[in-house]
N, C-alpha and C positions, 0 to 999 in steps of 0.2 A: 652470897650474891643473889640478887633478885633476878627473876626471868627477864625483866625489862633491861637491866644492866647487861645481861648476856646478849640480848638481841642487839643492842647498840654496839657492843664490842664486835659482834659478828659482821655487821654491815658497815663498819667504819673503814674508809679507804686509807691506805697508807699514805703518808705525806711524801711528795716528790723530794728526791734527793737534790738539794740545792748547794751541795758542797762544790768548791772550785773544781775538784777533780771531775765531778759529774757534769758540770757545765762545759768544761773543756772537752770531755768525751763526746757530749752532744754536738758541740761545734765541729769537732773533727768528723763526726758522722755526717753532719749537714754538708761540710766541705767535700767529703768523699762523694756524697750523693750528687753534689753540683758538678764535680769533675766528671762523673759518669754521664750525667745529662749533657754536659758540654761535649764529651766524647761522642755520644750518640748523635747529637745535633751535627757535629762536624762530619761524622761518617755519613749521615743522611744527606748533608749538603754536598759532599763529594760524589756520592752516588747520583744525586739529582743532576749535578753539573756534568758528570760523565754521560748520563743519559741524554741530556740536552745537547751536548756536543756531538754525541753519536747521531742523534736525529738530525741535527743541523748539517752534519757531514753527509748523511744519507740524502737529505733534501738537496744539497749542492750537487751531489752526484746525479740525482734524478733530473735536476734542472739542466745539467750538462747534457744528459741523454736527450732531453726534450729539445734543447737548442740544436743538437746535432741532427735530430730527426726533422726539425723545422727547416734547417739549412738544406738537408737532402730533399725535402719536399719542394722547397723553392727552386732548387736546381732542376728537379724533375718537371716542375711546372714551366720553367723557362725553356727546357728542352722541348716539351710538348708544344708550347706556344711557337717556338722556332719552327718545328716541323709543320704545324698548322699554317704558319705564315708562309713557309716555302710552298706548301700545297696551294694556299690561297693565291700566291703569285703565279701559279700554273693552272688557274681555273680554266683557261682555254683548253689545256690538255685534259683536265677533268671532264669538261663538257664533251670533248671529242672522243675520248677513249672509254669513258664510263657511262655517260648519259645517252649520248647520241645513238649508239648501236642498237639500243633496245627501246628507246622511249616511244618511237612511233608505233611499234607493236603493242606497247603497254596501253597507249591511248586508244588504239583501234579496238583493243579488247573491251574497252568501255563503251563502244558503239560509234566511235568516230571513224572517219574514212580518209585518213591522211595518206598521201602518197609522196609528199615533198617535205624535205627538212633542210634548213639552212643553218650554218654555223657562223658565229661571229658577224652578224649583220649590222652594218653601220647605217642608221636611218638619217636621211638628209631631206631638207625641204627642196622645193623646185629650184631655188637659187644655189643649191649645193652646200648650204650651211648644215653643219653637224647638229643633229637633234638628240640622238640616243644610240646606244649600242645594245643589241640583244644577243645573248649568248647562243640561244637556239630558237628557231622559229619553225613551227609546224603549220602547214596551211593546206586548205583545199578551196573549193569554190564558195564555201559558206562560212568557214570558221578559220581563225588564225589563233594559235596559242603561242605566246611569247614566254620563253623559259629563262629565268635568271639562275645561273649556276654559281654556287659558292661552296668552298670547302667546309666552312662553318658559318652558316647564315646567322645574322643578328636581327634583332627587332627592327633596327633602322633600315635593313634591306627591304622590309615589307613596304615601308613608306616610299623608298626609292623606286620600287617596282611599280607602285601605284602611279607615280609620276611618269614612268616610262609608258605605262598603258594609256595614260591621258595624252601623251605625245603621239602615240600610235593612232589613237582615235582622231585627234585633230588632223593629223597628216592624211588619214584615210578619208575624212570628210572633204578635205581640199581636193583630193583626187577622185572623189565620187565613189569611193570604195564602201559598199554597204555591208560588208561582211561583219560578223560578230568577232570581237577580240577578247580572248580569255588569257589569264595569266597563270604561271606556275613558278614555284621556287624549288630548286633542287639543291641538295646538300649531302655531303658525306657524313657530317656530324651534326645532329639536331636533337634537342631535347623534346620531350613530349609536350612541354608547355609551349615551346616555340611552334611546334607543328600545329597545335590547337589554335594558336594565335594567327598563323598563316591561313588556316582553314576559315576562321571567323571573318577574315578579310576577303573571302571569296576566291582564294587561289588554290590551285592544285599543289599538293605536297609530293615531291619526288625524293625518296630516300635511297641511300645505298644499302644494298643487302648482298653481301658476298661480292661476287664479280659482276653483279648486275644492279638494277634499280627496281623500285616498286613505287606505285602510286598509293599513298597512304590515306586518301580521303575516305570517309565512312560511306556506307551504302546510302543512297538517297541524297548525296551532296549535290547542291545546285550552285554552280560557279557564278561568280559575278561577271557580267558582260559589259564591255565598253563599246 
């Protein structure tokens, strides 16, 4: 045999077995492989479903906790609003027991010379018609300060107090009262934003601090005069 014949014999691939037995064996092998793939897919699907169900259950539990917390928060807010409302309904007591005892001293420390304070003053015209009600009035021969007292002042209270100050000015003009009228808003609960807004409108800010009050206007504050 030549070298070339030997080389061809060496590299020649064996022919595949195409007998019926070989084909059936191959089909059984493919079928078994498909079963294993199906089993793995089913197992994966079960694990995935279980994981999703677990996460869904955890989400529902978290949602329940959030709902409970929100309900508790709403109840707390209602209770707080109720207490504030009750305090607001007793603003006369607030003015009398918290603001009045110290407010004249606080203003005099700023350079005023008040000796008289009035609580719950009802302002009327010469015919006796009601014009306004002022919670606290401090006065001397030159200046009058009208104080509006609220448990929790709102932005609308600033506008209302400006209206009161205008009423006081018109009434004073009719009576020939040449004194300057200044305004102040006192509150037990006030945000920094509201305090700044009150100051921008030229009013003194009176805040609760412990068992007394303080005037929170910055140094150099110039009040609006009516």
